C-alpha positions as CSV (number, residue, x, y, z in Angstrom):
1,M,-55.6,64.6,33.2
2,Q,-58.6,67.4,32.8
3,Q,-57.0,70.7,30.8
4,K,-56.2,73.7,32.4
5,G,-58.4,76.5,32.4
6,A,-61.7,74.2,31.3
7,I,-63.9,75.3,34.3
8,Q,-67.3,73.7,33.9
9,I,-70.0,76.0,34.1
10,I,-73.5,74.7,35.1
11,E,-76.0,75.6,33.1
12,W,-80.1,76.3,33.5
13,E,-81.1,73.3,32.3
14,D,-78.6,71.4,34.3
15,L,-80.8,72.1,37.6
16,D,-83.1,70.5,40.2
17,K,-85.0,73.7,40.3
18,R,-87.0,73.3,43.6
19,K,-83.5,72.5,44.9
20,F,-82.3,75.7,43.5
21,Y,-84.8,77.9,44.6
22,S,-85.3,76.5,48.1
23,L,-81.4,76.8,49.0
24,G,-81.2,79.8,47.1
25,V,-83.4,82.0,49.3
26,F,-81.2,80.9,52.3
27,M,-77.9,81.4,50.7
28,T,-79.3,85.2,50.1
29,L,-80.4,85.7,53.1
30,T,-77.0,84.9,55.0
31,T,-74.9,86.8,52.5
32,R,-77.5,90.2,52.9
33,A,-76.7,89.6,56.7
34,T,-73.7,89.4,56.6
35,V,-72.6,92.7,54.8
36,Y,-75.0,94.5,55.5
37,P,-73.5,97.0,57.8
38,F,-70.9,98.1,55.0
39,S,-74.0,98.8,52.6
40,L,-75.0,101.1,55.7
41,I,-71.7,103.0,55.6
42,R,-71.2,103.1,52.6
43,T,-74.9,104.9,52.0
44,R,-73.9,107.2,54.7
45,L,-70.3,108.1,53.6
46,Q,-71.7,108.9,50.1
47,V,-74.6,111.3,51.7
48,Q,-72.9,112.9,54.3
49,K,-71.2,116.2,53.3
50,G,-67.3,116.1,52.7
51,K,-66.2,114.6,55.9
52,A,-69.1,116.0,58.4
53,L,-69.6,113.0,59.9
54,Y,-67.3,110.3,59.3
55,S,-63.6,110.6,57.6
56,G,-63.9,107.1,56.0
57,T,-64.6,103.4,56.4
58,F,-63.4,102.4,59.9
59,D,-64.2,105.9,61.5
60,A,-67.8,105.4,60.2
61,F,-67.8,101.7,61.9
62,C,-66.1,102.7,64.8
63,K,-68.5,105.7,65.5
64,I,-71.9,104.0,64.3
65,L,-71.0,101.6,67.0
66,R,-70.3,103.5,69.6
67,A,-73.4,105.8,69.4
68,E,-76.1,103.8,68.0
69,G,-74.7,100.2,69.1
70,V,-74.3,96.8,66.8
71,R,-78.5,97.6,65.9
72,G,-77.6,100.8,64.7
73,L,-74.9,99.1,61.7
74,Y,-78.7,96.9,60.9
75,R,-80.9,99.7,60.5
76,G,-83.6,99.2,57.7
77,F,-82.3,95.6,57.6
78,M,-85.5,93.4,58.1
79,V,-88.0,96.1,55.2
80,N,-84.3,95.1,52.9
81,T,-84.6,91.2,53.5
82,F,-87.8,91.4,51.0
83,T,-85.0,92.3,48.4
84,L,-84.6,88.4,48.4
85,I,-87.5,88.5,46.0
86,S,-85.6,90.6,43.6
87,G,-82.5,88.1,44.4
88,Q,-84.1,85.4,43.0
89,A,-85.6,87.5,39.9
90,Y,-81.8,88.3,39.3
91,I,-80.6,84.6,39.3
92,T,-83.6,83.4,37.3
93,T,-82.9,85.9,34.7
94,Y,-79.2,85.8,34.2
95,E,-79.9,82.0,33.8
96,L,-82.5,82.1,31.3
97,V,-81.1,85.1,29.5
98,R,-77.8,83.3,29.4
99,K,-79.3,79.8,28.0
100,Y,-81.3,82.1,25.6
101,V,-78.5,84.1,24.1
102,S,-76.3,80.9,23.9
103,Q,-78.6,80.2,20.7
104,Y,-77.0,83.7,18.7
105,S,-73.3,83.2,20.5
106,P,-71.3,80.7,22.1
107,S,-68.9,83.5,23.4
108,N,-69.5,83.2,26.9
109,T,-68.3,86.9,27.4
110,V,-71.1,87.9,25.3
111,K,-74.0,85.7,27.2
112,S,-72.7,87.3,30.4
113,V,-73.0,90.8,29.5
114,V,-76.4,90.6,28.1
115,A,-77.5,88.4,30.7
116,G,-75.8,90.3,33.6
117,G,-77.4,93.5,32.7
118,A,-80.8,91.9,31.9
119,A,-81.2,90.4,35.6
120,S,-79.9,94.1,37.0
121,L,-82.5,95.4,34.8
122,V,-85.2,92.8,36.5
123,A,-84.2,93.5,40.0
124,Q,-83.6,97.1,40.0
125,T,-87.4,97.2,39.4
126,I,-88.4,95.3,42.6
127,T,-85.4,96.4,44.4
128,V,-85.8,100.4,43.9
129,P,-88.5,100.9,46.7
130,I,-87.4,98.7,49.0
131,D,-84.0,100.8,49.1
132,I,-85.8,103.8,48.8
133,V,-87.3,103.2,52.3
134,S,-84.1,101.1,53.7
135,Q,-81.7,104.0,52.7
136,H,-83.8,106.5,54.7
137,L,-83.7,104.0,57.8
138,M,-80.1,103.3,57.4
139,M,-79.6,107.5,57.6
140,Q,-81.8,107.7,61.2
141,G,-79.5,108.3,64.0
142,Q,-76.3,110.4,63.3
143,G,-77.2,110.8,59.8
144,E,-80.8,111.6,60.1
145,H,-80.5,115.2,59.5
146,L,-79.2,114.7,56.2
147,T,-82.4,112.7,55.0
148,R,-85.9,114.4,54.5
149,F,-87.9,111.7,56.3
150,K,-87.3,110.9,60.2
151,A,-88.7,108.6,62.5
152,K,-90.5,110.5,65.1
153,P,-88.1,110.2,68.7
154,K,-91.7,109.6,70.4
155,R,-93.3,106.3,68.6
156,M,-89.1,105.3,68.7
157,L,-89.1,104.9,72.4
158,A,-92.8,104.1,72.7
159,A,-92.4,101.5,70.9
160,S,-91.0,97.7,72.3
161,K,-87.3,96.9,70.6
162,R,-88.9,94.2,68.6
163,K,-91.4,96.2,66.8
164,L,-88.7,99.4,66.6
165,T,-87.9,98.7,63.0
166,F,-91.0,97.8,61.8
167,G,-92.9,101.2,63.4
168,Q,-89.8,102.7,61.5
169,S,-90.5,101.2,58.0
170,R,-94.4,101.9,58.1
171,E,-93.8,105.6,59.2
172,I,-91.0,106.6,56.7
173,T,-92.9,104.8,53.7
174,V,-96.3,107.1,54.6
175,Q,-94.0,110.0,55.1
176,I,-92.5,109.1,51.5
177,F,-96.1,108.2,49.6
178,A,-97.5,111.6,51.3
179,A,-94.5,113.8,49.9
180,D,-93.9,112.3,46.8
181,G,-96.8,109.7,45.7
182,F,-96.1,106.7,44.3
183,R,-93.3,108.3,42.3
184,G,-90.9,108.7,45.3
185,F,-90.8,105.1,45.5
186,Y,-88.8,104.9,42.3
187,R,-87.0,108.4,42.6
188,G,-83.3,107.2,41.5
189,Y,-84.4,104.7,39.3
190,V,-82.8,105.8,36.5
191,A,-79.4,106.5,38.6
192,S,-79.7,102.7,40.0
193,L,-80.2,101.5,36.6
194,L,-76.8,103.7,35.7
195,T,-75.1,102.0,38.4
196,Y,-76.3,98.2,38.7
197,I,-76.7,97.3,34.9
198,P,-72.8,98.1,34.0
199,N,-72.0,96.7,37.6
200,S,-73.7,93.5,36.6
201,A,-73.1,93.3,33.4
202,L,-69.0,93.9,34.3
203,W,-69.2,91.5,37.0
204,W,-69.8,88.2,35.2
205,P,-67.3,88.7,32.6
206,F,-64.8,89.9,34.5
207,Y,-65.1,86.9,37.0
208,H,-65.5,84.2,34.3
209,F,-62.0,86.1,32.7
210,Y,-60.1,86.5,36.4
211,T,-61.4,82.6,36.7
212,E,-60.3,81.4,33.9
213,Q,-56.7,83.2,33.9
214,L,-56.1,82.0,37.5
215,S,-57.0,78.3,36.3
216,L,-54.5,78.4,33.5
217,M,-51.7,79.7,36.7
218,A,-53.0,77.2,39.2
219,P,-51.7,73.5,39.4
220,T,-54.3,71.2,37.7
221,E,-55.4,69.7,41.0
222,C,-56.3,73.2,42.5
223,P,-60.0,73.3,43.0
224,H,-61.8,75.1,40.9
225,L,-64.3,76.7,44.0
226,M,-61.0,78.0,45.4
227,L,-60.2,80.2,42.1
228,Q,-63.9,81.3,41.7
229,A,-63.7,82.4,45.3
230,L,-60.7,84.4,44.4
231,A,-62.0,85.8,41.5
232,G,-65.4,86.9,42.7
233,P,-63.8,89.3,44.8
234,M,-61.6,90.5,42.0
235,A,-64.5,91.0,39.7
236,A,-66.1,93.2,42.4
237,A,-63.2,95.7,42.9
238,T,-62.9,96.1,39.2
239,A,-66.3,96.6,38.6
240,S,-67.2,98.9,42.0
241,T,-64.3,100.9,40.9
242,I,-65.7,101.6,37.1
243,T,-69.3,102.0,38.6
244,N,-68.2,104.3,41.9
245,P,-68.9,107.6,40.3
246,M,-73.1,106.6,39.7
247,D,-73.2,105.1,42.8
248,V,-72.5,108.2,44.6
249,V,-75.0,109.9,42.4
250,R,-77.7,107.4,43.2
251,A,-77.4,107.3,47.0
252,R,-77.7,111.4,46.8
253,V,-80.7,111.2,44.1
254,Q,-82.6,108.8,46.6
255,V,-81.4,110.4,50.1
256,E,-81.9,114.3,49.0
257,G,-84.7,114.0,47.2
258,R,-83.0,115.0,44.2
259,S,-84.8,115.0,40.2
260,S,-82.0,115.5,38.5
261,V,-79.1,112.4,37.8
262,I,-76.9,115.3,36.0
263,E,-77.7,117.7,38.1
264,T,-76.6,116.2,40.5
265,F,-73.2,115.1,39.0
266,K,-72.6,118.8,38.1
267,Q,-73.7,119.9,42.1
268,L,-71.1,117.2,43.1
269,L,-68.3,118.2,41.4
270,A,-68.8,121.8,42.3
271,E,-69.2,121.3,46.0
272,E,-66.7,118.8,46.6
273,G,-64.8,118.4,43.8
274,I,-63.5,115.1,41.2
275,W,-62.8,113.0,44.1
276,A,-66.3,113.1,45.3
277,I,-66.8,110.6,42.7
278,T,-64.8,108.5,45.0
279,K,-66.3,108.4,48.0
280,G,-68.0,105.2,49.7
281,L,-65.6,103.2,47.2
282,S,-63.8,102.0,50.1
283,A,-66.8,100.6,51.9
284,R,-68.0,99.6,48.4
285,I,-65.3,97.6,48.2
286,I,-64.7,96.3,51.4
287,S,-68.5,94.9,51.1
288,S,-68.5,93.9,47.7
289,M,-65.5,91.9,48.2
290,P,-66.6,89.3,50.8
291,T,-70.2,89.3,49.4
292,S,-68.6,88.1,45.9
293,V,-66.7,85.5,47.9
294,L,-70.4,84.8,49.6
295,I,-72.0,84.6,46.4
296,V,-69.4,82.8,44.3
297,V,-69.2,80.1,46.7
298,G,-72.7,79.6,48.1
299,Y,-73.7,80.0,44.2
300,E,-71.5,77.6,42.9
301,T,-72.3,75.0,45.6
302,L,-75.7,75.9,45.6
303,K,-75.6,75.2,41.6
304,R,-73.5,72.0,42.4
305,L,-76.0,70.8,45.1
306,S,-79.0,71.6,42.9
307,L,-77.6,69.6,39.9
308,R,-80.0,67.0,38.9
309,A,-79.5,63.8,39.8
310,E,-78.4,62.1,36.6
311,L,-75.6,64.9,36.0
312,V,-73.9,64.0,39.5
313,D,-71.4,61.8,38.3
314,S,-70.7,63.0,35.1
315,R,-69.0,66.1,36.5
316,H,-65.8,66.7,38.3
317,W,-64.4,70.0,40.4
């Protein structure tokens, strides 16, 4: 009989790397396409002043859909697909650092915290310039008056539907570079690190903690993948709630062109009060929870499908 609580973790050395990377790209793209509308809604909620445009997540979803259609929910998505690179860099860094830390500590929590933080540092260095362009594209339409950079209406009308998104991407990229130079693409980099490194460093240990706790309560025959699928969104909700204040500041810094994280935070509190740090939290949780389910189920399945052939029969799920 399998010992309760004994969740098997597939480590880096157990994987067939060719399978791992080829399947990983598909998994990452599918996940991003599924949750992107909520990322867009979260950004608009965080950048708006008070409740000038939307009163909440559902209100924003309905208004965007009504005014801009389904395409409005996917503004900036095509340029955002370039974050597939950072996604692969993230999982590679996580697994390699986890393997390295295991030489010094057997603790799963220590390995998860260090590897999660390091993976986020690498990923954000790649992602921030893409996010800068993507977020300005997200704000076009109903939220364009809140961003410094706007796609020109004539070009939008002249461009065909197929070329519209890439035309806007080029236009916004040129405007950012003209206004701020290369540094403009890393505006809010520190705020991003202060948001996503803690988020990643918290998510992994909470994920393993919740998985182990659920496995102790569940029947022995309960599939581990089901427990992991439940633990993922629980970890996401916990980490998102803790790090949301910095996420609000990050969005303001990047979209409004601010330079100081501290001054942005002070102004946010002065203008909108303490509850301002919860802006976009529901949208963030709504997007992060299904993302976590998809990531956990996809990632754990990906690792199982990528097991080296000689190890397949030795593992039981």
